[in-house]
C-alpha positions as CSV (number, residue, x, y, z in Angstrom):
1,X,67.0,46.4,-4.1
2,X,69.6,46.9,-7.0
3,X,68.6,43.4,-8.3
4,X,64.9,44.1,-8.1
5,X,65.1,47.5,-9.7
6,X,67.6,46.4,-12.4
7,X,65.4,43.5,-13.7
8,X,62.0,45.1,-13.3
9,X,59.7,46.4,-15.9
10,X,59.8,50.2,-15.6
11,X,57.1,52.8,-16.1
12,X,57.1,56.6,-15.9
13,X,54.2,57.7,-13.7
14,X,52.1,60.9,-14.3
15,X,53.2,62.3,-11.0
16,X,56.0,62.4,-8.4
17,X,56.2,62.9,-4.7
18,X,54.5,60.6,-2.1
19,X,51.4,62.7,-1.6
20,X,50.7,63.0,-5.3
21,X,51.4,59.4,-5.9
22,X,49.1,58.3,-3.1
23,X,46.2,60.3,-4.6
24,X,47.0,58.8,-8.0
25,X,47.0,55.2,-6.5
26,X,43.6,55.9,-5.0
27,X,42.2,57.4,-8.2
28,X,41.7,60.8,-6.8
29,X,42.0,63.5,-9.5
30,X,44.6,66.1,-8.5
31,X,44.1,69.6,-9.7
32,X,46.5,70.9,-12.3
33,X,46.6,74.5,-11.1
34,X,46.1,74.2,-7.3
35,X,47.4,72.5,-4.3
36,X,46.8,68.9,-3.6
37,X,43.8,68.7,-1.2
38,X,45.8,67.2,1.6
39,X,44.3,69.3,4.4
40,X,40.7,68.4,3.8
41,X,41.5,64.7,3.6
42,X,43.7,64.5,6.7
43,X,41.4,66.8,8.7
44,X,38.5,64.4,8.1
45,X,40.7,61.6,9.6
46,X,42.0,63.7,12.5
47,X,38.6,65.1,13.6
48,X,36.1,62.5,12.3
49,X,34.2,65.2,10.6
50,X,33.5,65.8,6.9
51,X,32.5,69.5,7.4
52,X,32.2,71.3,4.1
53,X,34.6,74.1,3.3
54,X,38.0,75.1,2.1
55,X,40.8,73.9,4.4
56,X,44.5,74.5,4.5
57,X,47.1,72.8,6.7
58,X,48.9,75.2,9.1
59,X,51.2,72.9,10.8
60,X,53.3,74.1,13.8
61,X,56.8,74.7,12.7
62,X,60.2,75.1,14.2
63,X,62.5,77.4,12.2
64,X,66.2,77.3,13.0
65,X,69.0,79.6,11.7
66,X,71.1,78.2,8.9
67,X,73.8,79.9,6.7
68,X,72.1,83.2,5.8
69,X,68.7,81.5,5.8
70,X,66.1,79.7,7.9
71,X,65.6,75.9,7.9
72,X,62.4,74.1,8.6
73,X,63.0,71.4,11.2
74,X,60.8,68.4,11.9
75,X,57.8,69.4,14.0
76,X,57.9,66.1,15.9
77,X,60.8,67.6,17.8
78,X,58.5,70.1,19.3
79,X,56.5,67.6,21.4
80,X,53.5,69.9,21.7
81,X,51.2,69.1,24.6
82,X,47.4,69.2,24.2
83,X,47.0,72.2,26.5
84,X,49.7,74.1,24.4
85,X,48.0,73.5,21.1
86,X,44.6,74.4,22.5
87,X,46.0,77.7,23.9
88,X,47.7,78.6,20.6
89,X,44.5,77.7,18.6
90,X,42.4,80.0,20.8
91,X,44.9,82.8,20.4
92,X,44.9,82.5,16.6
93,X,41.1,82.3,16.5
94,X,40.8,85.5,18.5
95,X,43.2,87.4,16.3
96,X,41.7,86.3,12.9
97,X,38.0,86.1,13.8
98,X,37.2,89.3,11.9
99,X,38.6,87.7,8.7
100,X,36.3,84.7,9.2
101,X,39.2,82.3,9.7
102,X,38.9,79.3,11.9
103,X,41.9,77.4,13.3
104,X,41.8,73.8,14.6
105,X,44.6,72.0,16.4
106,X,43.4,68.4,16.7
107,X,46.9,66.7,16.9
108,X,50.4,67.7,17.9
109,X,51.7,67.9,14.4
110,X,48.7,68.6,12.1
111,X,46.8,71.9,12.4
112,X,44.1,73.3,10.1
113,X,42.8,76.6,8.9
114,X,39.3,76.9,7.4
115,X,38.9,79.9,5.1
116,X,35.6,81.5,3.9
117,X,37.0,81.3,0.3
118,X,40.0,79.8,-1.5
119,X,43.1,82.0,-1.3
120,X,44.8,83.0,-4.6
121,X,48.1,81.3,-3.7
122,X,49.9,78.0,-4.2
123,X,52.1,76.4,-1.5
124,X,54.9,74.1,-1.1
125,X,54.1,70.8,0.7
126,X,55.6,70.5,4.1
127,X,57.3,67.2,3.4
128,X,59.2,68.8,0.5
129,X,60.5,71.6,2.7
130,X,61.5,69.7,5.9
131,X,65.2,70.0,6.6
132,X,65.5,72.7,3.8
133,X,65.7,76.5,3.6
134,X,62.3,78.2,3.4
135,X,63.8,80.7,1.0
136,X,62.0,80.4,-2.3
137,X,59.4,78.0,-0.8
138,X,56.9,80.5,0.7
139,X,53.4,80.8,-0.7
140,X,53.4,82.1,-4.3
141,X,50.7,83.4,-6.6
142,X,48.5,86.4,-7.0
143,X,48.1,87.0,-3.2
144,X,51.6,85.9,-2.2
145,X,52.5,89.2,-0.6
146,X,49.5,89.1,1.6
147,X,50.3,85.6,2.8
148,X,53.9,86.5,3.5
149,X,52.5,89.3,5.7
150,X,50.2,86.8,7.4
151,X,53.1,84.5,8.1
152,X,55.1,87.4,9.6
153,X,52.1,88.3,11.8
154,X,51.7,84.7,13.0
155,X,55.4,84.5,13.9
156,X,55.1,87.7,16.0
157,X,52.0,86.3,17.8
158,X,53.8,83.1,18.6
159,X,56.9,84.8,19.7
160,X,55.1,86.7,22.4
161,X,52.6,84.1,23.5
162,X,52.5,82.4,26.9
163,X,53.1,78.9,25.6
164,X,56.4,80.0,24.1
165,X,57.5,81.9,27.1
166,X,57.0,78.9,29.2
167,X,58.8,76.6,26.7
168,X,61.7,79.0,26.6
169,X,61.9,79.0,30.4
170,X,62.0,75.1,30.3
171,X,64.7,75.2,27.6
172,X,62.4,73.6,25.0
173,X,62.4,74.6,21.3
174,X,59.8,77.3,20.4
175,X,56.8,76.9,18.2
176,X,58.0,79.9,16.2
177,X,56.0,79.6,13.0
178,X,53.2,77.8,11.0
179,X,53.6,76.2,7.6
180,X,50.6,76.8,5.3
181,X,50.1,74.1,2.6
182,X,47.8,71.5,1.1
183,X,44.7,73.6,0.6
184,X,41.5,72.4,-0.9
185,X,38.1,70.7,-0.4
186,X,37.1,67.1,0.0
187,X,37.3,65.5,-3.4
188,X,33.8,65.1,-5.0
189,X,34.1,61.3,-5.3
190,X,35.5,58.9,-2.7
191,X,38.9,57.2,-3.3
192,X,39.0,53.7,-4.6
193,X,41.7,51.0,-4.6
194,X,42.2,47.4,-5.7
195,X,44.3,46.7,-2.6
196,X,42.8,44.5,0.2
197,X,44.8,46.1,2.9
198,X,46.8,49.3,3.3
199,X,49.8,49.5,5.6
200,X,50.7,53.1,6.4
201,X,51.9,55.4,9.2
202,X,51.5,58.3,6.8
203,X,48.4,60.4,7.7
204,X,47.4,60.8,4.0
205,X,47.7,57.1,3.3
206,X,45.5,56.4,6.3
207,X,43.0,59.0,5.3
208,X,42.7,57.7,1.8
209,X,42.3,54.1,3.0
210,X,39.6,55.2,5.5
211,X,37.6,56.9,2.8
212,X,38.0,54.0,0.4
213,X,36.7,51.6,3.1
214,X,39.9,49.6,3.1
215,X,41.5,48.3,6.3
216,X,44.6,50.3,7.2
217,X,47.3,49.0,9.6
218,X,50.6,50.4,11.0
219,X,53.7,49.4,9.0
220,X,55.6,46.6,10.8
221,X,59.3,47.1,11.5
222,X,60.4,44.5,8.9
223,X,59.2,42.3,6.0
224,X,59.2,39.2,8.2
225,X,57.0,40.9,10.8
226,X,54.7,41.9,8.0
227,X,54.5,38.4,6.6
228,X,53.4,37.1,10.0
229,X,50.5,39.6,10.0
230,X,49.4,39.8,6.4
231,X,46.7,37.6,4.8
232,X,46.7,36.6,1.1
233,X,45.7,39.4,-1.3
234,X,46.8,42.7,-2.7
235,X,48.7,44.9,-0.2
236,X,49.9,48.6,-0.4
237,X,52.8,49.3,2.0
238,X,53.9,52.9,2.4
239,X,57.6,52.7,3.4
240,X,58.9,56.2,4.1
241,X,61.6,55.4,6.7
242,X,64.4,57.0,4.7
243,X,62.4,59.9,3.3
244,X,64.1,62.7,5.3
245,X,67.4,60.9,6.3
246,X,69.4,62.6,3.6
247,X,68.2,66.1,4.7
248,X,68.9,65.8,8.4
249,X,71.8,63.4,8.4
250,X,73.5,64.0,5.0
251,X,74.6,61.3,2.6
252,X,75.7,59.0,5.3
253,X,72.3,59.1,6.9
254,X,70.6,58.4,3.6
255,X,72.9,55.4,3.0
256,X,72.3,54.1,6.5
257,X,68.5,54.3,6.0
258,X,68.8,52.5,2.6
259,X,70.9,49.8,4.2
260,X,68.3,49.3,6.9
261,X,65.5,49.0,4.3
262,X,67.6,46.6,2.3
263,X,68.1,44.3,5.3
264,X,64.6,44.6,6.7
265,X,62.6,44.6,3.5
266,X,64.1,44.2,0.1
267,X,66.5,41.3,0.7
268,X,63.9,39.1,2.2
269,X,61.4,40.2,-0.4
270,X,63.8,39.2,-3.2
271,X,64.2,35.8,-1.5
272,X,60.5,35.3,-1.2
273,X,59.9,36.3,-4.9
274,X,62.5,33.7,-6.0
275,X,60.7,31.0,-3.9
276,X,57.3,32.0,-5.2
277,X,56.0,33.3,-1.9
278,X,55.4,36.6,-3.6
279,X,53.6,36.6,-6.9
280,X,54.5,40.1,-8.0
281,X,56.0,43.3,-6.6
282,X,55.7,46.9,-7.6
283,X,58.1,49.5,-6.2
284,X,57.2,53.2,-6.7
285,X,59.9,55.7,-6.1
286,X,59.2,59.3,-5.1
287,X,60.8,60.5,-8.3
288,X,57.8,59.2,-10.3
289,X,58.9,55.8,-11.6
290,X,57.3,52.4,-11.0
291,X,59.3,49.1,-11.1
292,X,57.2,46.0,-11.5
293,X,58.9,42.7,-10.8
294,X,57.7,39.1,-11.1
295,X,59.6,35.8,-10.6
296,X,60.1,35.6,-14.3
297,X,61.8,39.0,-14.4
298,X,64.5,37.6,-12.1
299,X,65.7,35.4,-15.0
300,X,66.9,38.5,-16.8
301,X,70.5,37.8,-15.7
302,X,71.8,39.9,-18.6
303,X,70.5,43.0,-16.7
304,X,73.4,43.5,-14.3
305,X,72.6,45.1,-10.9
306,X,73.2,48.9,-11.3
307,X,73.5,51.9,-9.1
308,X,70.2,52.7,-7.4
309,X,70.4,56.4,-8.0
310,X,71.0,55.9,-11.7
311,X,68.0,53.5,-12.0
312,X,65.7,55.9,-10.2
313,X,66.9,58.8,-12.4
314,X,66.3,57.1,-15.7
């Protein structure tokens, strides 16, 4: 990867973060003063419905004590059964019916809240908070205090519900909070892309591909497996294997994830680029930089391979 990044043409993108960059790649205009409309897009994928309205993600969360703070752990660790999420969804709908709120729990990790009108708050995307302290990352804006109170109410409801009492008795982690984020409506125009195929395990990537009418397939475990499946054309691969490694496993975990991606993807990609098997490659980092590489770029031997973190930070 160091060789690819060091010899590439570099460009600063107008956005950073996977979610914002996916919207940009699919030519979806992101609001400047509101959340990215993640909830409405992924809900359409999860439910198969384009119901109108303003939706917010309210994903089940597992808060664990840290050093004088609370950390948001990965919700995948909760392994929520269908009956559990249906029971919690029904509880929330009973408690907030008078407010006109409607909760949906279509998957184990992605839940939704439909509101009668947009709330006057902004939120922090769940992927940016996973593995981190929630301090300073709660909803903010004109109605922030109200939403902090809602969060406290929800936590109390979950603490005393039958689902969590049963989970506690079985020694399982509790569903002790929700994380509100990604509010908005379905964008007025459908996404578009020049890619022939999208390869993504990320729900937003799959939702955008679905709305753009482009085939979307799961990401193979390595470049060689991908080559065996891919036809000629333009491809978008969403590789987020190491996205959270540094948060949950520290620097060593991040370096291990980087090494796995180097062996599985970037080293064979570089070899294929040298042979002419790949015409061009564009690597987009989460920090908001794109690195475009062709076979001709590799002749820039005066550009010595440099530290990856330094390249991504330039």
